[in-house]
C-alpha positions as CSV (number, residue, x, y, z in Angstrom):
1,M,0.0,-0.1,0.0
2,K,1.1,3.4,-0.6
3,T,0.6,6.6,1.5
4,V,-0.3,9.3,-0.7
5,K,-0.9,13.2,0.7
6,L,-3.2,15.4,-1.9
7,T,-3.7,19.1,-1.5
8,I,-6.3,20.4,-3.1
9,T,-6.9,24.8,-3.1
10,T,-10.7,25.4,-3.4
11,D,-13.2,28.2,-3.1
12,L,-14.8,28.0,0.3
13,V,-17.7,27.6,-1.2
14,L,-16.6,23.9,-2.3
15,I,-15.1,23.0,0.8
16,D,-17.5,20.9,2.6
17,A,-18.8,19.0,-1.0
18,I,-15.2,18.1,-1.3
19,S,-14.0,17.0,2.5
20,D,-18.1,15.1,2.5
21,Y,-16.7,13.5,-0.9
22,L,-13.2,12.8,0.2
23,V,-14.2,11.4,3.2
24,G,-17.6,9.4,2.4
25,V,-16.6,7.8,-1.2
26,W,-12.6,7.6,-0.7
27,D,-12.6,6.8,2.8
28,A,-9.4,9.6,3.0
29,A,-8.5,11.2,6.3
30,V,-9.0,15.1,5.5
31,E,-7.8,18.2,7.7
32,F,-7.9,22.1,6.8
33,E,-4.7,23.8,6.5
34,V,-3.9,26.6,8.7
35,E,-3.8,28.8,6.1
36,S,-6.1,30.6,4.3
37,K,-5.9,32.4,0.9
38,E,-8.2,35.2,0.8
39,Q,-11.3,33.6,-0.4
40,H,-10.1,30.1,-0.9
41,R,-8.6,27.1,1.5
42,V,-6.2,24.4,1.4
43,L,-7.2,20.8,2.4
44,S,-5.4,18.4,3.3
45,A,-6.5,14.4,2.5
46,I,-4.5,11.7,3.3
47,V,-5.2,7.9,1.5
48,E,-3.6,4.3,0.8
49,V,-4.0,3.2,-2.5
50,A,-2.4,-0.3,-3.7
51,D,-1.2,0.8,-6.9
52,E,-0.4,3.5,-9.2
53,M,-2.6,2.6,-11.5
54,Q,-5.7,2.7,-8.7
55,Y,-4.1,6.1,-7.9
56,T,-4.5,7.4,-11.2
57,A,-8.1,6.1,-11.5
58,L,-8.4,8.4,-8.2
59,R,-7.2,11.1,-9.2
60,D,-9.0,10.9,-12.4
61,K,-12.2,10.6,-10.7
62,L,-11.6,13.4,-8.2
63,E,-10.4,15.9,-10.9
64,T,-13.9,15.0,-12.4
65,V,-15.9,15.7,-9.0
66,V,-14.0,19.1,-8.8
67,I,-14.8,20.4,-12.2
68,E,-18.5,19.3,-11.8
69,L,-18.8,21.3,-8.0
70,A,-17.2,24.1,-9.8
71,Q,-19.6,24.5,-12.3
72,I,-22.8,24.3,-10.0
73,F,-21.2,26.9,-7.6
74,T,-20.2,29.0,-10.3
75,V,-16.6,29.3,-9.0
76,T,-12.7,28.5,-10.4
77,P,-12.3,25.0,-10.9
78,P,-9.5,23.9,-7.3
79,T,-6.2,22.9,-8.2
80,I,-5.1,19.6,-7.2
81,G,-1.3,18.3,-6.0
82,S,0.0,15.1,-4.9
83,Q,2.9,13.7,-3.4
84,E,3.9,9.9,-1.5
85,L,4.3,9.9,1.9
86,T,6.7,8.0,3.6
87,E,6.4,7.6,7.7
88,K,9.2,9.8,8.3
89,D,7.5,12.6,5.9
90,W,4.2,12.0,7.7
91,S,5.6,12.6,11.4
92,T,7.4,15.5,10.7
93,Q,4.6,17.4,8.9
94,W,2.5,17.2,11.9
95,R,5.1,18.2,14.2
96,S,5.3,21.3,12.5
97,R,1.4,21.9,12.5
98,F,0.2,19.8,15.7
99,K,0.6,22.4,18.8
100,P,-0.9,22.4,22.2
101,L,-5.1,22.8,22.3
102,H,-7.4,24.5,24.7
103,L,-10.3,22.0,23.3
104,L,-12.3,23.2,26.6
105,D,-11.3,25.4,28.9
106,N,-10.2,22.9,31.2
107,L,-9.0,20.5,28.6
108,V,-5.9,20.6,26.4
109,I,-4.8,18.7,24.0
110,V,-1.2,18.4,23.6
111,P,0.8,16.6,21.7
112,S,3.2,13.7,23.1
113,W,6.9,15.7,21.9
114,E,5.8,19.2,23.6
115,D,6.9,19.9,27.1
116,Y,3.5,21.7,28.5
117,Q,3.0,22.9,32.2
118,P,-0.6,22.5,33.0
119,K,-2.7,25.5,34.9
120,T,-4.4,24.5,38.0
121,G,-7.5,22.7,37.2
122,E,-6.7,22.0,33.9
123,H,-6.6,18.2,32.4
124,V,-4.3,17.0,29.7
125,I,-4.1,14.8,27.0
126,E,-1.1,13.9,25.7
127,M,-1.6,12.9,22.1
128,D,0.6,11.2,19.2
129,P,-2.0,10.6,16.1
130,G,0.3,8.8,14.6
131,M,-0.8,7.8,10.9
132,A,-4.3,8.6,11.7
133,F,-5.9,12.2,11.9
134,G,-7.6,13.8,14.8
135,T,-6.0,16.3,16.8
136,G,-8.9,18.3,17.5
137,Q,-8.5,20.8,15.8
138,H,-11.6,21.0,13.4
139,E,-14.5,22.1,14.6
140,T,-16.7,19.6,15.3
141,T,-14.5,18.0,17.8
142,Q,-14.5,21.3,19.8
143,M,-18.4,21.4,19.6
144,C,-18.9,17.9,20.5
145,M,-16.7,18.0,23.1
146,A,-18.6,21.0,24.9
147,L,-21.9,19.2,24.0
148,I,-20.3,15.7,25.9
149,R,-19.6,17.9,29.1
150,L,-23.1,19.6,29.2
151,V,-24.6,16.3,29.0
152,Q,-22.4,15.3,32.2
153,Q,-23.3,18.5,33.6
154,R,-27.2,18.1,33.7
155,S,-27.2,14.3,33.7
156,T,-26.0,11.1,35.7
157,T,-23.9,9.9,32.9
158,H,-21.7,6.7,33.4
159,S,-21.6,5.1,30.2
160,M,-20.4,6.1,26.3
161,L,-20.2,4.9,22.8
162,D,-17.9,6.7,20.9
163,V,-18.4,5.4,17.1
164,G,-16.0,6.6,14.9
165,T,-12.9,7.6,17.5
166,G,-10.4,8.7,15.2
167,T,-7.4,8.8,17.3
168,G,-9.5,8.5,20.4
169,I,-9.7,12.3,21.7
170,L,-13.7,12.6,22.3
171,A,-13.5,8.8,24.1
172,M,-10.4,10.0,26.0
173,G,-11.5,13.8,26.9
174,A,-15.1,12.4,28.4
175,A,-13.2,9.9,30.5
176,C,-11.2,13.0,31.6
177,L,-14.3,14.6,32.9
178,G,-15.9,11.7,34.8
179,M,-17.1,9.5,32.6
180,K,-16.5,5.8,34.0
181,S,-16.9,3.8,30.6
182,V,-15.9,4.8,27.3
183,V,-15.7,2.5,24.4
184,G,-14.2,3.5,21.1
185,I,-14.6,2.0,17.5
186,D,-13.4,2.9,14.2
187,H,-12.8,1.1,11.0
188,D,-9.7,2.5,10.5
189,P,-6.8,-0.3,11.7
190,E,-4.6,3.0,11.8
191,A,-6.8,5.3,13.8
192,V,-7.7,2.5,16.0
193,S,-4.3,1.8,16.7
194,A,-3.3,5.3,17.4
195,A,-5.9,5.4,19.7
196,Q,-5.0,2.7,21.7
197,Q,-1.3,4.1,22.2
198,N,-2.8,7.1,23.1
199,V,-4.9,5.8,25.6
200,I,-2.4,3.6,27.3
201,N,-0.4,6.4,27.4
202,N,-2.6,8.5,28.8
203,S,-3.2,6.2,31.9
204,L,-6.5,5.5,30.7
205,V,-7.2,1.4,30.3
206,D,-9.4,1.3,32.9
207,L,-11.6,3.5,31.8
208,V,-11.4,4.0,27.9
209,S,-11.3,0.9,25.2
210,I,-10.5,1.3,21.5
211,S,-11.8,-1.5,19.2
212,P,-12.3,-2.4,15.4
213,A,-15.8,-3.6,15.9
214,V,-18.7,-2.6,13.7
215,I,-21.4,-0.6,15.8
216,D,-23.3,-3.9,14.9
217,Q,-20.6,-5.8,17.9
218,V,-21.0,-3.4,20.1
219,R,-22.9,-4.8,23.4
220,G,-25.5,-3.3,25.4
221,Q,-26.8,0.3,25.5
222,F,-25.0,3.4,26.5
223,D,-26.0,6.7,28.5
224,L,-24.4,8.7,25.8
225,V,-23.8,7.8,22.2
226,V,-21.7,10.3,20.0
227,A,-20.6,10.1,16.3
228,N,-18.9,12.8,15.0
229,I,-18.9,11.6,11.4
230,V,-20.5,12.5,8.1
231,H,-24.4,13.3,6.9
232,D,-24.7,10.2,4.8
233,V,-22.8,7.8,7.4
234,L,-24.9,9.0,10.3
235,L,-28.1,8.5,8.0
236,D,-27.1,5.0,7.3
237,L,-26.8,4.2,11.2
238,A,-29.7,6.0,12.1
239,E,-31.5,2.8,13.5
240,Q,-28.1,1.5,15.3
241,L,-27.4,4.4,17.0
242,S,-30.7,5.0,18.3
243,E,-30.7,1.0,19.3
244,K,-27.5,1.8,21.3
245,T,-28.6,5.1,23.1
246,G,-30.4,3.7,26.7
247,T,-33.8,4.9,27.6
248,D,-33.6,8.8,28.9
249,G,-29.6,8.7,27.5
250,H,-28.3,11.2,25.3
251,L,-27.1,11.3,21.1
252,I,-24.5,14.0,19.7
253,L,-24.3,13.9,16.0
254,S,-21.8,15.7,14.4
255,G,-19.6,16.5,11.1
256,L,-23.1,18.1,9.9
257,I,-23.3,21.2,8.0
258,E,-25.9,23.8,8.5
259,G,-28.9,24.0,6.8
260,S,-30.1,20.8,4.8
261,Q,-28.1,18.2,6.6
262,V,-29.2,19.4,9.8
263,R,-32.9,19.0,8.8
264,S,-32.3,16.2,7.1
265,I,-30.9,13.9,10.1
266,T,-32.8,16.1,12.8
267,A,-35.9,14.6,10.9
268,T,-34.8,11.2,11.4
269,I,-33.5,10.8,14.5
270,E,-36.9,12.6,15.9
271,S,-38.7,9.9,13.9
272,K,-37.3,7.5,16.6
273,G,-38.5,9.0,18.9
274,F,-35.8,11.5,20.3
275,Q,-36.2,15.1,20.9
276,M,-33.5,17.2,20.0
277,V,-32.0,19.6,23.0
278,E,-29.0,21.3,22.1
279,K,-27.8,22.7,18.9
280,S,-24.5,24.1,18.4
281,T,-22.8,26.0,15.2
282,K,-19.3,27.2,14.0
283,G,-19.0,28.5,11.0
284,E,-20.8,26.1,8.6
285,W,-20.9,23.5,10.8
286,A,-23.2,21.9,13.4
287,S,-23.9,19.6,16.3
288,L,-26.1,18.1,17.8
289,L,-27.8,16.7,21.1
290,F,-30.7,14.6,21.3
291,V,-32.4,12.8,24.3
292,K,-33.7,9.5,24.3
293,P,-37.3,9.7,26.5
């Protein structure tokens, strides 16, 4: 397998559509670059391919998709660059960009190579993203963590299921804030490996377990279920997410674009007996909190 980094410079209006396509269709890891250029933003997408032929086919398809999107939104077509990454390349790039981040006022994400002195009352999560994306910088992660804290403050919540846990940030954050039992699942073996190591490094193995299980393989129900993924996947998992949420439990759904995606998910989840009790937005992104009476 080859690991390839795609660098896509695009008009801001296409950010969400391209990101959703890369995550949903390519199963790519996507992050926004820190830098912006006027009305443009740079997306980084990491994808694994078996060989050059598969990569060429995927690249051609991506070029077709972004041109079609640009025509629909009447903007300049994005430009696409690429480079093959070694594990050393990956590590070096992350170290240059990944700095301590306050996910909440009392919860700090710190890269394993940084020397950080916590202030009084701060919880510190030491992170090494490994070959998996997920450093807490995205708006949806921050909103999810704030909603998790809100649930813990409002109700007696002991157990949590984190669907699509990535590097385990939300799972570990919930444990740091008092959650007694957290299960994180992800289909990406690189993410599972990174999350498991992060749990060990933060001495949270008694509270957090990470596995490559799919949601149907997880036993029991939970006081809180969290899924920070993308709209179409959330729709596909709606029934299972509902089943895994216990009576009087809470469900947090994120990775949604404000507008039609929020309306679609809300209608689907409410049709299963849930009630939306909180909505957070940052920019074009939205996170929703439901309760299951």
